[in-house]
C-alpha positions as CSV (number, residue, x, y, z in Angstrom):
1,X,-75.1,5.9,92.7
2,X,-75.0,9.3,95.2
3,X,-76.8,8.2,98.7
4,X,-79.1,10.5,100.4
5,X,-78.4,10.7,103.9
6,X,-81.1,11.8,106.5
7,X,-80.2,13.2,109.2
8,X,-81.8,11.0,112.1
9,X,-82.8,12.3,115.5
10,X,-82.7,10.1,118.6
11,X,-86.0,8.8,120.0
12,X,-84.9,8.9,123.5
13,X,-87.0,12.4,124.3
14,X,-90.0,11.1,122.8
15,X,-89.8,7.6,124.9
16,X,-89.0,10.0,128.2
17,X,-92.1,12.1,127.0
18,X,-94.6,9.2,126.7
19,X,-93.1,7.5,129.9
20,X,-94.6,10.1,131.8
21,X,-97.8,9.2,131.3
22,X,-98.7,6.7,134.4
23,X,-100.6,4.4,131.9
24,X,-97.6,4.4,129.8
25,X,-95.4,4.0,132.6
26,X,-97.6,1.2,134.2
27,X,-97.3,-1.2,131.4
28,X,-93.9,-0.4,130.1
29,X,-93.1,-1.2,133.7
30,X,-95.0,-4.8,133.5
31,X,-93.6,-5.4,130.3
32,X,-89.8,-5.2,131.7
33,X,-90.8,-7.2,134.3
34,X,-92.1,-9.9,132.5
35,X,-88.7,-9.8,130.4
36,X,-86.7,-9.7,133.1
37,X,-88.5,-13.3,134.9
38,X,-88.4,-14.8,131.2
39,X,-84.3,-14.3,131.5
40,X,-84.1,-14.9,135.0
41,X,-86.2,-18.5,133.8
42,X,-84.2,-19.5,131.2
43,X,-80.8,-18.9,132.8
44,X,-82.0,-21.1,136.0
45,X,-83.1,-23.7,133.3
46,X,-79.4,-23.6,131.6
47,X,-77.6,-23.4,134.9
48,X,-79.5,-26.9,136.2
49,X,-78.2,-28.2,132.9
50,X,-81.9,-28.9,132.2
51,X,-83.7,-28.8,128.9
52,X,-87.2,-27.1,128.5
53,X,-89.1,-30.6,128.6
54,X,-87.1,-32.1,131.1
55,X,-87.8,-28.9,133.9
56,X,-91.7,-29.0,132.7
57,X,-92.1,-32.6,133.5
58,X,-90.1,-31.6,137.1
59,X,-93.0,-29.0,138.3
60,X,-95.6,-31.2,136.4
61,X,-96.4,-28.8,133.2
62,X,-96.0,-28.6,129.1
63,X,-93.0,-27.4,127.6
64,X,-94.4,-25.1,125.3
65,X,-95.5,-23.2,128.7
66,X,-91.8,-22.9,129.5
67,X,-91.1,-21.9,126.5
68,X,-93.5,-19.1,126.2
69,X,-92.3,-18.2,129.9
70,X,-88.8,-17.9,128.4
71,X,-89.6,-15.8,125.4
72,X,-91.3,-13.0,127.1
73,X,-94.3,-12.9,125.1
74,X,-97.0,-14.2,127.2
75,X,-100.0,-12.3,128.3
76,X,-100.3,-13.7,131.4
77,X,-97.4,-13.0,134.5
78,X,-96.7,-16.3,136.3
79,X,-97.3,-16.9,139.7
80,X,-95.0,-16.6,142.8
81,X,-96.1,-20.4,143.9
82,X,-95.2,-21.3,139.9
83,X,-91.9,-19.3,139.8
84,X,-90.7,-21.1,143.5
85,X,-91.2,-24.6,141.7
86,X,-88.9,-23.4,138.8
87,X,-86.7,-22.1,141.1
88,X,-86.7,-25.4,143.5
89,X,-86.8,-27.9,140.3
90,X,-83.4,-25.8,139.4
91,X,-81.8,-26.3,142.7
92,X,-82.2,-22.5,143.3
93,X,-84.3,-20.4,145.5
94,X,-86.8,-17.5,144.6
95,X,-86.1,-13.9,145.5
96,X,-88.3,-11.2,145.9
97,X,-87.3,-7.5,146.6
98,X,-88.4,-3.7,145.4
99,X,-86.2,-1.1,143.8
100,X,-86.5,2.2,145.1
101,X,-85.2,5.2,143.1
102,X,-83.2,7.9,145.1
103,X,-85.9,10.7,146.7
104,X,-85.0,13.9,146.2
């Protein structure tokens, strides 16, 4: 049987064009931030050798809240005080910063 190979273009130009739209860029950056938060929370929890249930117990919430947060699929954005509680429970501290593109 002969396989028909089709030429596939890169999606990169499409996404670059889409991200020029300020509204699309806003939602893209928001989702990217939620993903970074999710990874940071999971990494902190694992470094502290805590289960989702144990972390939830330490900060007064439920395991399902931690699971949703770590999945990155929760539509809500966690508050800074909530993230600080997680950091403290994991024997760490919360750091917040900004990144800037090089002007020019």
